[in-house]
N, C-alpha and C positions, 0 to 999 in steps of 0.2 A: 525798448523792445527786449523781451526776455529771451535768453538762449537756453536750449535744453541742456541739462546736466550731462556729464560724460557718460553716465551709465544708462541714460534714457534713450529710447529709440529715436533715431534721427540725429544723434549727436556724434556723427562721424567727423573727420577732419574738416570737411566743408559744410557740416550740418546737413548732409544728405544721406540717403541710403536707409535701409531698414535697421541698421544696428550701429554699434560703436566702431565698426571697422572700416567705415567709409562706404562709398556707393556700392550697393549690391552685396555687401558682406554682412552676414548674420552676426549679431552680438552674442555674448556668452549665454544669455537666457534663451536664444533662439537656435542655438546649434543643435541639429538633430542628433539624437542618441540612437544607436543601432537597436531597433526593436522596441524603442520607448514610445510612450503616448504622451500627449500634452498634459494629461491630468496629474502628473507628478511621478517621480521615480518609483516609489513603492507601488502605487496603483498600476503604473505602466508595466512593471515586472510581472505582477500577478496577471494582468491581461495577456501579456505575451505567453506566460505559462499556460493559461487556459486555452489560448488559441493553439498552442503546440499540442496540448492534450487532446483537444477535440478534432485535430487534423490527423491523429493517430487512429486508424481504423481498429486495430487490435484493442487499444485502451477503451475506445468508445463501445466496442462490442462487449468487452468484459464488464464495463460499467452497466450496460443495459441488462446483462444476465444477472449481475449482482442485485440491481434494483428490482428485477423480476422476483428473485427469491425473497428479498426483503418485503416486497408487496404481498407475496403469498403468505409469509409469516405473520404480517400485521392483520391481514384479512382472513386468517384461518377460521375463526368461528363462523364466518358468513359463506365461505366458499367450500368448506369441507362437507361432503355429502353425508357423513355420519360422524358421531363422536369417535375418537380414536380408540377408546377402550371398549366400545360396544361389541359384544360377541353374538354372532348369528350362527347358531348351531345347525340351522338348515342349509347354510352355504359355507361349509368348511372346505378350505382349499379349492374354492370355486373359480372357474375361468372368468375372464372379463365379461361383464353384462351391463345393461343400462343402469341397474341399481348399484353395481360395483364396477366402475370403469376399468380398474386395473385388477380386479379379482379380490379374493380374500386370502388370508394366511391360514396356517394349520389349525387355528382355533376359531376361525370365522370372523376375524377383524378386517375391516376394509383397508386395503393397502394404500389407496390414494389419500384417505383421511390421515393415516399414520404418517405418510410422507409429508403432508402439509403441516401437521402439528410438529413433526420431527424437525422441520426447518427452524421452528422457533427456538428449540433448545440449542441446536448446532450454531445458529447465528448469534444468539445471546451469549453463549460461551465464547465464541470467537471474538466478538467485539468487546465483551467485558474483560477477557484475559488480555487483549491487546491494550485496552485503556489502562488496566492496572499495571501491566508490565512497563508501559511507557512512563507512567507516573513514578513508579518505584525506581526504575533504571535511570530516569532523568535526574531524580533527586540524588542518588548515590554518585552518578557520574559527574554531576555539577559540583558537588562538594569536593570530590577528589580532584577534579581538574582545576578548580578555581583556587583552592587553598594550598594544594600540594603538600609537600613535607610529610610529616607523620600521618596527617589525615589521609593523604593519597596512599601511603604505604599500607595503613591498616585496612582501608577499604579495598585496595587491590588484592591484598592477601585473602580477604573475605571472599572476593569473587573467585580467586583461585581455588579456595576450599569448596565453594558451591559447585564449581565446574568439575571438581574431581568426583562428585557423586553421579552415578548414572541416573538421569532424570526419570526414565520410565520406571525403574525399580523403586525409586523413591516415591513416585506417584502411587504406585500399586501398594506400597507399604502403608502410606498415610491413609489412603482410602480404605484399605482393609482394616485398619485400627479404628478410625473415626467414623467409618460409614461412608456411603456414597451420596450424601446430601449435596444439594446443588452448591451451597456456599463453600463446602470443603473442596469440591471439584474445581471451582474457579480459583480458590485461594492457593491450592497446591500447584496448579498450572502457572499462576503468577509467580510464586516463590521459586519455581525452577526455570523461569524463562527470562528474568530481568537482567542477567549478567551481560549478555551481548549488547543490550541497549546502554548499560552503564559504561561499558568500554567505548562505545561509539560517542557518547556525550563527553566522556573524559577527553578523548582525542580531539574533539571539536573545541573544547574549552582550553586545552593546552595551547592550541593555535590562536584562538581568538583573544585570550587574556593578555597577549602581548601587543595587541593593536593600540594605536594612538588614542582612539576614542575611549578605550577602557582606562588608559593612563590618565586621560583628562578627567574622567568621571571620578577616579580615585583622588585626584589632586583637589577637586572642589568639595571633597568630603561626602560623596554619595555612599550610602550604606551598602555593605556587601550584598545583601539580599536583593537590593534594587538593581545592582550591576548584573547579578546573575540572571534575574528574571527579565529585566527590560532591555539589557544590552547583549548579553551572551546567549541566553536561551532562545531569544527571538531570532538571532542570526544563525542558530543551529537547527531551525525547524525543518528545513528542506530534507536532510537525511532522516530526521525523525519521522516525518510524514511517510516517507517511502518505507522505512522499517516497520511502521505501525501497520501499513496495509499488508505487508508480507507476514506480519505476526498473526493477523486474523486467520489466514490460511493455515498456518502452523497450529494454531489453537484448535481449529475445527478438526484437523487431522488427529491431534492428540486426544480430543474428546471422543472422536470416533473409535480410536484404538482402545481407550479405556472402556468405553461402552461395549465394544466387541468382546472384551475380556470379562464383561459382567460387572465392572466397577464404576460405570458411569451412572446416568440417571436410571432409576428403577421404576417398574410398572406401578401405577398406571401411566406414568409419563412415558414418552417415547422420544427417541432420537434416531438419526440415521445409523449410527454405530450400533445401537441396540437392535435395530431391524436386521442388520448384517449378522449379528450374533444369533438371532432367532432363525435366520435363514439357513444356518449350517445343516440342520437336519433334513432340509428339503432340496439340497443342491442337485441331487440326481432326479428327483421327481418334479420339482418346480424351481428351476434355477432363476427365474425372473424375480423371485422374492429377494435375491441378493443383487440382481442387476439394477433394480430401481433405486434403492438407497445408494448403491455404489456410484451410479451415474450422477445422482444429486451431489454427492460429496465431490466427485471429480469435476463437475461443471462449476461448482461454487469456488473451489480452491483455484481452479484454472482462471476463473474470472477475476478473483482477487489478485492473483499474480500478474495478470495482464494490466489491471488497474495500477498496481504498484510499479510495474515497468514503465507504464505511460507517465505516471507522476514523476518518476526518476528522470526520464528523458525531458519532460517539460520543464523541470526545475534545473536542469543542467545548463549552465551558461555557455558551455562549449558545444552544445548540440547543433546549433546552427552552423558553427564553423566546421564541424565534422561532416554535416550534410553537404555544405558547399564544397569541401575538399573531395568528398566522394563523387559529386557530380562532375567536378573538373577532371578527376582521374578517369571517370567513365568517358567523358568527352574526348580526352586525349587518346584513350585506348581505341575509341571508335575511329578517330582521325587516322591513327597509325594503321589500324586494320584496313581502312579504305585505301590508304596510300600503298600498302603492300599489295593488295589485290589489284589496284590499278596498274602497278608495275608489272605484275604477272600477266595481266591482259595485254599490255604493250609488248612484252616479250613474245607471247604466243602469237600476236598479230604480225610481228616481224618475221617469225619463223614461217608463218603461213604464206607471207609474201615471198 
């Protein structure tokens, strides 16, 4: 008769029970991990993070608003009532009507159509700048944090030099010299925004490169680039994802500011910042020309920030502990409040008697 091996289920001291610890004791493979799923540690952590994210009403609301604007930008050719550059001289500065649901601007262009097409420019700039910033900043930060020494010194001094320049004036200077082409707008925003990401990645690498699994990878001769990409960068993705979401909102605001100054996209293209710039002349006669694009910028950036905060809370392993501590403190406060008022009622009842 064959007996189960020590690490197999049912291999307790008496050959009973569900695990290696005897009757009723779970073995190492069956020990429940807090918040984990049976599908494996990595999959379980992502499932827990998704569950935390979708139980956050602010994050879900921000995601829905952001998806709405993305859907509007993608479907712009089909849902816009008019081409954004079309001029209707018979309806200049007209009020809302069935043909122009939000009215027209000072030269007869449909406001709703310009808002819909403007979402394309603002969102493309936001996501493109965030992607470029994360790529460049992660590369510089990874090299500085992993190799250290003179590489770290040179790259950190480069970051200090870049941070010493006022980014807004540098953006204005470059766009005034090279023009307001779309590629120059995205490039200069990336080149003036990557330093914070590089510092974040460098700090994560300085901590992670001393871990035992990195030392083991070095000992078996794993190439440096493979350690950086497969071991270190993958373990630093959580703060990078949060930073990328917040970077989208910052890029949208930067593009709106440059377009407001007349240095962003140029006609016949349109963006929300350009619409704000055009609305300056009509602030007293038709202030809604500025309210519509301003509200779109506000809602989009607010939604992105809510999504970023939700991702940060979902990926934070201490979030559940903080929630539990907060609930315990609230329960203790409620019990203390009840005891105090119960004592006051007893005293008042004794005085009445």
